[in-house]
PLY file of the C-alpha trace (Angstrom):
ply
format ascii 1.0
element vertex 62
property float x
property float y
property float z
element edge 61
property int vertex1
property int vertex2
end_header
-67.95 67.43 -17.83
-67.16 69.09 -20.82
-66.62 66.64 -23.95
-63.00 67.27 -24.66
-61.93 67.66 -21.14
-58.33 66.01 -20.33
-57.50 65.90 -16.57
-53.80 67.08 -15.42
-52.63 63.39 -15.23
-54.28 62.33 -18.89
-52.06 65.62 -20.08
-48.80 64.49 -18.28
-49.31 60.59 -19.27
-49.90 61.69 -23.25
-46.79 64.09 -22.98
-44.64 61.53 -21.43
-45.52 58.89 -24.05
-44.85 61.47 -26.32
-41.15 62.13 -25.15
-40.52 58.51 -24.29
-41.84 56.49 -27.20
-40.63 52.99 -26.00
-42.38 53.16 -23.00
-45.08 50.63 -23.80
-42.57 48.45 -25.34
-40.51 48.54 -22.06
-44.10 47.73 -20.16
-44.47 44.91 -22.14
-41.16 43.49 -21.72
-41.31 43.89 -17.86
-44.55 41.87 -17.90
-43.06 39.11 -19.88
-40.08 39.12 -17.65
-42.36 39.15 -14.52
-45.89 37.57 -15.27
-45.94 35.62 -18.48
-44.37 32.43 -17.49
-44.80 29.19 -19.56
-45.69 26.55 -16.50
-44.69 22.96 -16.39
-48.07 20.87 -15.83
-46.37 18.12 -14.53
-44.66 20.32 -11.86
-47.81 22.11 -11.31
-49.76 19.04 -10.89
-46.89 17.82 -8.17
-47.75 21.06 -6.14
-51.43 20.68 -6.21
-51.00 16.92 -4.93
-48.64 17.77 -2.20
-51.00 20.51 -0.60
-52.05 19.57 2.82
-55.74 20.62 3.73
-56.06 23.51 6.27
-57.73 22.65 9.53
-61.02 24.65 9.97
-59.81 26.64 13.04
-55.93 26.98 12.69
-55.44 28.55 15.89
-56.92 25.38 17.83
-54.45 23.06 19.41
-54.82 19.40 20.19
0 1
1 2
2 3
3 4
4 5
5 6
6 7
7 8
8 9
9 10
10 11
11 12
12 13
13 14
14 15
15 16
16 17
17 18
18 19
19 20
20 21
21 22
22 23
23 24
24 25
25 26
26 27
27 28
28 29
29 30
30 31
31 32
32 33
33 34
34 35
35 36
36 37
37 38
38 39
39 40
40 41
41 42
42 43
43 44
44 45
45 46
46 47
47 48
48 49
49 50
50 51
51 52
52 53
53 54
54 55
55 56
56 57
57 58
58 59
59 60
60 61
C-alpha cells in the first residue's frame, strides 16, 4: 500500500471535520449526556443486593 494513501472515507471525514469544526465537541457532549454518569454507590449496592440468582436451566419447570 502506498505510504501516503488515504481512502475515500478518510478523505470524506477529514473534509467533514474541516467544514464542521464543532463536530468533536458535539460528540463529547453527546457522550457525556448518554454515558458518562456519576453513579450513586449506595444505590448501586442496593441493586446488586436485590439480584436473584438465575437457575442453571431457565426453561425447566418445577
